[in-house]
Structure formats: structure tokens, C-alpha cells
Steps between C-alpha positions, in 0.01 A plus 500: 500500500795264443566390146542140389886510476520637854274225630701233315827638634368499856367146453838386366681645804252343742548164331878537537453571869282192541739285296792606721295409807419155363850431369642555847281224640601239247775264615720548194869583504574875494643489146182345366288761681708781347469346153123466543475860620696619198276295271196671652638855501673520161233430230287814532791753504663317210190568290595867520878469500563266207326702226666819621845338515464344154410834339634783719454760226122459483257736666440452872785247539643695794157508664461123454842437649424722798163336553645149469782569744258657745269198482802270546615690809149520648433131432827402666422726795152349538643147478757586768220658706304176479806300611557744788138500612485121505834481682386748767174315545679163533755647742225627732354155555 
């Protein structure tokens, strides 16, 4: 049975995928879309990265950094996946 953190992580990644899909459809300039994508992806990983970077000598700081960087990479990949899926769908029409 999945635990609550696993469910929340999966929900976060699905939301990033959906946000990438919706951001592609908005008629904004590409720079604004990238800034909006960064604003959506960055907050959750920073909750893990900032405390670990402020006190690297504390217990589990390396684990928090690893977890934060992994969430950042996965969130960016899901956002790019949403952009790509929307682009492929729009190209097929």
C-alpha cells in the first residue's frame, strides 16, 4: 500500500505534467512560459534544498539535497513532457 509521501510525490509530478500541457496552449511569449514553468516547478524542491544548504552539517542534509535535486529534475522532466505532449497533439491536427 503506497504511503502518503509517495502519493503526494506522484500527485505533484502529475500536476507538473498537466501544467506543462496547459502552459503550451497559452498564447504567451516563450520567455514568459519558461518563467511560469520555473515558478511552478521550483517551490516544492526548494523546501528540501534550502534547509539542507543552510546547515550542511546537520543530520540528513545530504539526503535532503539528493531528494530536492531529484524532485527538481523530475518536475522539470514532467513539465517538459507536458510541453512535448501538447506540441505533438497540436502538430497532429
